[in-house]
Structures are given as C-alpha cells and as structure tokens.
C-alpha positions as a Python dict, from the first residue, in 0.01 Angstrom:
ca = {
    (1, 'M'): (0, 0, 0),
    (2, 'R'): (66, 197, 268),
    (3, 'M'): (362, 19, 402),
    (4, 'T'): (474, 41, 30),
    (5, 'T'): (470, 378, -50),
    (6, 'R'): (653, 495, 276),
    (7, 'R'): (969, 203, 200),
    (8, 'A'): (1009, 359, -139),
    (9, 'T'): (1032, 737, -22),
    (10, 'C'): (1323, 569, 214),
    (11, 'L'): (1485, 449, -39),
    (12, 'L'): (1459, 701, -267),
    (13, 'L'): (1574, 966, 44),
    (14, 'G'): (1847, 695, 155),
    (15, 'G'): (1945, 694, -261),
    (16, 'L'): (1965, 1106, -249),
    (17, 'L'): (2144, 1120, 86),
    (18, 'A'): (2391, 878, -92),
    (19, 'W'): (2580, 1115, -325),
    (20, 'P'): (2642, 1431, -108),
    (21, 'A'): (2786, 1123, 134),
    (22, 'L'): (3029, 1019, -152),
    (23, 'A'): (3097, 1370, -221),
    (24, 'A'): (3154, 1464, 100),
    (25, 'G'): (3457, 1184, 86),
    (26, 'L'): (3649, 1262, -172),
    (27, 'P'): (3823, 1569, -42),
    (28, 'D'): (3934, 1296, 214),
    (29, 'T'): (4049, 1051, -2),
    (30, 'A'): (4222, 1282, -236),
    (31, 'A'): (4464, 1444, 57),
    (32, 'A'): (4547, 1060, 134),
    (33, 'V'): (4579, 983, -238),
    (34, 'K'): (4797, 1308, -252),
    (35, 'R'): (5067, 1160, -36),
    (36, 'S'): (5133, 868, -282),
    (37, 'V'): (5160, 1098, -623),
    (38, 'V'): (5520, 1186, -705),
    (39, 'G'): (5644, 1360, -1026),
    (40, 'V'): (5805, 1181, -1259),
    (41, 'G'): (6139, 1322, -1476),
    (42, 'T'): (6526, 1369, -1460),
    (43, 'Y'): (6777, 1586, -1283),
    (44, 'Q'): (7101, 1697, -1393),
    (45, 'K'): (7332, 1890, -1212),
    (46, 'T'): (7459, 2109, -1414),
    (47, 'R'): (7128, 2195, -1607),
    (48, 'S'): (6913, 2495, -1562),
    (49, 'P'): (6675, 2386, -1401),
    (50, 'A'): (6832, 2061, -1273),
    (51, 'T'): (6499, 1875, -1229),
    (52, 'V'): (6294, 1870, -1543),
    (53, 'F'): (5929, 1730, -1478),
    (54, 'V'): (5805, 1450, -1736),
    (55, 'G'): (5483, 1343, -1587),
    (56, 'T'): (5285, 1205, -1323),
    (57, 'G'): (5360, 888, -1115),
    (58, 'F'): (5218, 736, -767),
    (59, 'V'): (5367, 517, -532),
    (60, 'V'): (5224, 112, -484),
    (61, 'G'): (5346, -188, -278),
    (62, 'D'): (5593, -174, -12),
    (63, 'G'): (5608, 207, -92),
    (64, 'L'): (5945, 200, -322),
    (65, 'S'): (5764, 103, -639),
    (66, 'V'): (5625, 416, -856),
    (67, 'I'): (5401, 305, -1129),
    (68, 'T'): (5384, 586, -1420),
    (69, 'N'): (5335, 609, -1825),
    (70, 'A'): (5628, 455, -2067),
    (71, 'H'): (5590, 759, -2276),
    (72, 'V'): (5690, 934, -1957),
    (73, 'V'): (6069, 772, -1924),
    (74, 'P'): (6279, 886, -2157),
    (75, 'D'): (6438, 661, -2404),
    (76, 'V'): (6797, 754, -2312),
    (77, 'L'): (6937, 973, -2086),
    (78, 'N'): (7250, 1189, -2122),
    (79, 'G'): (7557, 952, -1927),
    (80, 'T'): (7838, 1240, -2037),
    (81, 'R'): (7629, 1462, -1829),
    (82, 'V'): (7537, 1242, -1557),
    (83, 'E'): (7157, 1277, -1599),
    (84, 'E'): (6933, 1073, -1361),
    (85, 'L'): (6578, 900, -1382),
    (86, 'G'): (6403, 945, -1051),
    (87, 'V'): (6087, 1146, -942),
    (88, 'V'): (6003, 1489, -750),
    (89, 'V'): (5856, 1465, -430),
    (90, 'G'): (5767, 1789, -233),
    (91, 'K'): (5490, 2040, -299),
    (92, 'G'): (5549, 2393, -475),
    (93, 'E'): (5881, 2509, -443),
    (94, 'Q'): (5961, 2292, -175),
    (95, 'I'): (6081, 2012, -386),
    (96, 'A'): (6333, 1720, -381),
    (97, 'F'): (6466, 1451, -624),
    (98, 'R'): (6517, 1126, -581),
    (99, 'P'): (6668, 868, -831),
    (100, 'A'): (6493, 586, -930),
    (101, 'T'): (6566, 289, -1187),
    (102, 'L'): (6366, 143, -1436),
    (103, 'V'): (6295, -196, -1347),
    (104, 'G'): (5969, -316, -1531),
    (105, 'L'): (5822, -172, -1927),
    (106, 'D'): (5500, -247, -2037),
    (107, 'R'): (5512, -55, -2384),
    (108, 'E'): (5213, -222, -2515),
    (109, 'H'): (4992, -62, -2257),
    (110, 'D'): (5186, 240, -2209),
    (111, 'L'): (5354, 155, -1843),
    (112, 'A'): (5640, 183, -1707),
    (113, 'H'): (5758, -3, -1304),
    (114, 'L'): (5996, 231, -1116),
    (115, 'R'): (6218, 172, -824),
    (116, 'L'): (6344, 377, -572),
    (117, 'S'): (6597, 312, -307),
    (118, 'G'): (6573, 500, 75),
    (119, 'A'): (6285, 567, 330),
    (120, 'P'): (5980, 408, 151),
    (121, 'L'): (5669, 668, 82),
    (122, 'P'): (5321, 647, 179),
    (123, 'A'): (5147, 377, -107),
    (124, 'V'): (4795, 392, -262),
    (125, 'T'): (4585, 31, -274),
    (126, 'L'): (4546, -101, -600),
    (127, 'G'): (4213, -215, -649),
    (128, 'D'): (4020, -425, -901),
    (129, 'D'): (3906, -267, -1220),
    (130, 'A'): (3658, -569, -1339),
    (131, 'Q'): (3413, -322, -1085),
    (132, 'A'): (3461, -78, -1269),
    (133, 'V'): (3136, -14, -1465),
    (134, 'E'): (3019, 263, -1717),
    (135, 'G'): (2808, 574, -1536),
    (136, 'Q'): (3079, 515, -1196),
    (137, 'E'): (3199, 851, -1072),
    (138, 'L'): (3611, 841, -1042),
    (139, 'A'): (3849, 1101, -954),
    (140, 'F'): (4212, 1094, -1053),
    (141, 'T'): (4528, 1347, -881),
    (142, 'G'): (4843, 1469, -1056),
    (143, 'F'): (4990, 1733, -1198),
    (144, 'P'): (4860, 1876, -1490),
    (145, 'L'): (5081, 2192, -1562),
    (146, 'G'): (5385, 2018, -1459),
    (147, 'M'): (5619, 2250, -1245),
    (148, 'N'): (5542, 2580, -1428),
    (149, 'L'): (5373, 2730, -1164),
    (150, 'G'): (5538, 2462, -859),
    (151, 'L'): (5467, 2139, -783),
    (152, 'F'): (5097, 2106, -674),
    (153, 'A'): (4919, 1833, -739),
    (154, 'A'): (4541, 1841, -875),
    (155, 'T'): (4257, 1681, -873),
    (156, 'H'): (3949, 1598, -1090),
    (157, 'R'): (3623, 1433, -1127),
    (158, 'A'): (3559, 1184, -1389),
    (159, 'L'): (3266, 1014, -1532),
    (160, 'L'): (3368, 675, -1661),
    (161, 'A'): (3156, 721, -1996),
    (162, 'A'): (3250, 393, -2159),
    (163, 'I'): (3504, 75, -2188),
    (164, 'T'): (3635, 74, -2526),
    (165, 'P'): (3859, -53, -2710),
    (166, 'V'): (4204, 86, -2713),
    (167, 'V'): (4227, 126, -3117),
    (168, 'R'): (3991, 379, -3289),
    (169, 'P'): (3806, 234, -3544),
    (170, 'S'): (3874, 347, -3964),
    (171, 'L'): (3618, 325, -4203),
    (172, 'N'): (3913, 293, -4466),
    (173, 'S'): (4262, 217, -4493),
    (174, 'R'): (4345, 615, -4538),
    (175, 'G'): (4247, 646, -4171),
    (176, 'L'): (4532, 456, -4035),
    (177, 'D'): (4847, 597, -3937),
    (178, 'A'): (5160, 405, -3829),
    (179, 'R'): (5083, 402, -3462),
    (180, 'A'): (4705, 244, -3524),
    (181, 'I'): (4877, -14, -3765),
    (182, 'A'): (5124, -101, -3508),
    (183, 'Q'): (4870, -133, -3261),
    (184, 'L'): (4643, -335, -3465),
    (185, 'Q'): (4951, -573, -3503),
    (186, 'R'): (4921, -639, -3117),
    (187, 'S'): (4630, -790, -2908),
    (188, 'S'): (4364, -538, -2888),
    (189, 'F'): (4265, -408, -2490),
    (190, 'Q'): (4024, -227, -2344),
    (191, 'V'): (4066, 111, -2190),
    (192, 'F'): (3885, 379, -1998),
    (193, 'Q'): (3683, 665, -2147),
    (194, 'L'): (3642, 941, -1930),
    (195, 'D'): (3393, 1249, -1960),
    (196, 'A'): (3692, 1467, -1802),
    (197, 'T'): (3995, 1657, -1912),
    (198, 'A'): (4344, 1588, -1881),
    (199, 'Y'): (4668, 1741, -1943),
    (200, 'P'): (5005, 1616, -2130),
    (201, 'G'): (5173, 1671, -1744),
    (202, 'N'): (4848, 1408, -1606),
    (203, 'S'): (5014, 1158, -1800),
    (204, 'G'): (5050, 868, -1501),
    (205, 'S'): (4803, 1005, -1261),
    (206, 'P'): (4649, 711, -1066),
    (207, 'L'): (4275, 706, -1142),
    (208, 'Y'): (4083, 649, -835),
    (209, 'D'): (3737, 504, -640),
    (210, 'P'): (3642, 840, -478),
    (211, 'A'): (3532, 687, -142),
    (212, 'S'): (3750, 395, -101),
    (213, 'G'): (4068, 573, -294),
    (214, 'A'): (4142, 239, -443),
    (215, 'V'): (4291, 291, -802),
    (216, 'L'): (4125, 167, -1106),
    (217, 'G'): (4350, 290, -1393),
    (218, 'V'): (4624, 521, -1484),
    (219, 'I'): (4568, 836, -1683),
    (220, 'N'): (4657, 848, -2035),
    (221, 'A'): (4720, 1186, -2186),
    (222, 'V'): (4917, 1102, -2481),
    (223, 'F'): (4949, 769, -2584),
    (224, 'V'): (4622, 671, -2575),
    (225, 'K'): (4475, 968, -2684),
    (226, 'G'): (4701, 944, -3012),
    (227, 'L'): (4522, 646, -3101),
    (228, 'K'): (4154, 751, -3029),
    (229, 'E'): (4155, 1105, -3171),
    (230, 'S'): (4310, 1276, -3421),
    (231, 'A'): (4316, 1591, -3283),
    (232, 'I'): (4562, 1547, -2968),
    (233, 'S'): (4712, 1954, -2994),
    (234, 'A'): (4422, 2069, -2781),
    (235, 'P'): (4282, 1897, -2467),
    (236, 'S'): (3959, 1812, -2514),
    (237, 'G'): (3676, 1652, -2256),
    (238, 'I'): (3752, 1324, -2302),
    (239, 'T'): (4017, 1144, -2127),
    (240, 'Y'): (4173, 818, -2145),
    (241, 'A'): (4299, 546, -1880),
    (242, 'I'): (4469, 225, -1850),
    (243, 'P'): (4319, -76, -1631),
    (244, 'V'): (4490, -140, -1311),
    (245, 'R'): (4503, -493, -1382),
    (246, 'H'): (4786, -356, -1625),
    (247, 'V'): (4956, -286, -1385),
    (248, 'H'): (4907, -583, -1130),
    (249, 'A'): (5061, -791, -1462),
    (250, 'L'): (5376, -556, -1483),
    (251, 'L'): (5423, -593, -1098),
    (252, 'Q'): (5421, -933, -1125),
    (253, 'R'): (5752, -947, -1389),
    (254, 'K'): (6020, -1075, -1247),
}
C-alpha cells in the first residue's frame, strides 16, 4: 500500500510539473513560428499608403508557399494602376513587400495558397489535426491590428473548446441566411471552436501546438464566424479555425 501511495504521489507531481514545462516551451516555439508568419495584402506604388494589409499568412513547404484565408485575397486587383498581391515581411515599420501569385483557392474551406519568388523564407511544419482533442492547449500567432500600430506579430493562447460542424444549427428557416444556405448545399465539415479572441487581422494565422510548433489549423476570424454567430461586429471570446487537413489537400492540388 505504501509503494502504491508513493507511486501515485510521483505521478501527480509529474503531471503538475508538465504544465510549467509546457508553458516554458511556448516562448521558444512562438519565436520560431513568428519567423514564418507574414502579412498578406496588396501594393500599389501610387497609393498612400502604398502597402495595404488585409490579413495574416504563414510560410510552408519549401519556403515559397504561403497559406492564408481565401477571403483575405482580393477578388479583383486594380490592373490599371498596377496593384500587386503579395506578402509583407519584417517587423514594426521596417517592412518589405514581396509579390506573390495565387496558385490555389479553396473557397469551401476558405483557404488560399500563394506562391512567392526569390529567396525562401523559414517554414512551419504542418501537423495532423486528427491528433487534436477537446481541452487541448493551443496557440496562434498573427496580426490582430494589422499595420495600424506597425507590423508586430502577437501570440495568443487558445483552448480547443469543441470540434463542431461549420454550419450553425437553425431551429427554423428564418434563422438561415444566404451564406448558411449556400454552405448547407455543400458537404459539411468540422471546425475547431476555440476559447480565445481573434480579430479580422488574425484571419489566416497558424494555430499550432505550443510544444512542437506543428500547425493544426488556420484561424478564421470572419468567414466561419459569419456562419456560426449572428453578432460578428465585435470580437467575442470564441474563435474558429479550419483544420489543417484542408491545407494538406490544397497543397496537393496541381
């Protein structure tokens, strides 16, 4: 009995020590992830400001592929004034614009694949969202305020509160809007519901494991929220993310 009690005490202490270890790992992981996080926007030389921030993206693969939300990518660029799509790299006011080409679009899951030219950037590792479980501690890094206060990536903790269908339940037809009806006509899929607050500028941010840095999802601060919640004008304590399996599928498209 004495040996059993001692073993249980050691297991309990081991479990308690694991939480501080995880917390201590996040600063290093976030610093590594930040190197792969970019702003997504457009550049037009004759405009003031020349660079307009739209959302967040992150670098994957060979360092020349960027993943973001589809709703972040403009439908039309100003061709007469040579407006370019691209990513913003750097920190604070020391930023540079790199042109990009849209090579893949998945509107159903609100994902876009951009392709850069030139020197590769540091890339994150894409994980397996099948390993994600409710109650798991996660983190995401992006630009909640865009370039309003300079381009400074911010990291937020997030609890995986639930894995839910993308379409919100509706008790009657009056609760369905055009976007929800369009989604119902497609195949439903699961999204991550997070106990965290994200802002429109966070759209496209990587959601990752704080210990390993493996990306498990893509923050979606607008598109999914419009399906799941009626009040989207002010950020709430609930945020949604698209599971990374859909990123894997998009990158495999030819």
